[in-house]
C-alpha positions as CSV (number, residue, x, y, z in Angstrom):
1,M,151.4,-90.9,153.5
2,I,147.8,-92.0,153.5
3,Y,145.4,-90.7,156.1
4,R,142.0,-92.2,156.9
5,V,139.6,-89.4,158.1
6,D,136.0,-90.2,159.1
7,I,133.3,-88.8,161.2
8,K,131.8,-90.9,164.0
9,T,128.4,-90.2,165.6
10,V,127.9,-91.2,169.3
11,T,124.5,-91.0,171.0
12,L,124.4,-90.8,174.8
13,T,121.4,-91.1,177.1
14,D,122.1,-88.6,179.9
15,R,118.8,-88.6,181.9
16,I,115.3,-90.1,181.9
17,L,112.5,-87.5,182.1
18,H,109.8,-89.1,184.2
19,N,106.0,-88.8,183.6
20,M,106.2,-86.7,180.4
21,T,103.2,-86.5,178.2
22,C,103.7,-86.8,174.4
23,P,102.0,-84.0,172.5
24,V,101.4,-86.4,169.6
25,C,100.1,-89.6,171.1
26,H,99.0,-88.2,174.5
27,I,100.5,-91.1,176.5
28,S,102.3,-90.3,179.8
29,T,105.6,-92.2,179.9
30,D,109.3,-91.8,180.6
31,F,111.3,-90.0,177.9
32,P,115.1,-90.4,177.4
33,L,117.1,-87.2,177.1
34,L,119.6,-87.8,174.2
35,K,122.7,-86.1,173.2
36,S,124.4,-86.9,169.8
37,R,128.0,-85.9,169.1
38,Q,129.8,-86.1,165.8
39,T,133.6,-86.3,166.0
40,A,136.1,-86.2,163.2
41,R,138.8,-88.8,163.6
42,I,142.1,-89.7,161.9
43,F,142.2,-93.5,162.0
44,W,140.7,-94.1,165.5
45,I,142.0,-91.0,167.2
46,P,139.4,-88.2,167.7
47,F,140.9,-84.7,166.9
48,M,137.9,-82.4,166.5
49,R,134.3,-82.3,167.8
50,Y,132.2,-81.5,164.8
51,T,128.6,-81.0,166.0
52,S,126.3,-81.7,168.9
53,S,122.5,-82.1,168.9
54,Y,120.0,-82.6,171.7
55,R,116.6,-84.3,171.5
56,T,114.1,-86.4,173.3
57,Q,112.1,-89.2,171.8
58,C,108.7,-90.7,172.7
59,P,109.2,-94.5,173.3
60,H,105.6,-95.2,172.4
61,C,105.1,-93.5,169.0
62,G,108.8,-92.7,168.1
63,N,108.4,-89.0,167.5
64,T,111.5,-87.0,168.1
65,F,111.6,-83.5,169.6
66,M,114.7,-81.4,169.0
67,L,116.0,-79.2,171.9
68,T,118.3,-76.3,172.0
69,S,121.4,-76.5,174.2
70,R,119.8,-74.1,176.7
71,Q,116.6,-76.3,176.9
72,Y,118.8,-79.4,177.3
73,K,120.9,-77.8,180.1
74,D,117.7,-76.7,181.9
75,L,116.2,-80.3,181.7
76,C,119.4,-81.8,183.0
77,K,119.2,-79.8,186.3
């Protein structure tokens, strides 16, 4: 029997952080709070969550700032 196993990455925007100032370009704007999940799948059926990463990104200059899971949970409150 042949199995097709692949890893799918899904990025979700949970919240918008209002009036944040980018430390690189110094522009005050709204930052999206992003969560990326990688899930292993057999055919199209997910069977194991592989990794999760958390970040926010400046919409003006495009710089990405990685967050720990604790920082992410604190910002979601």
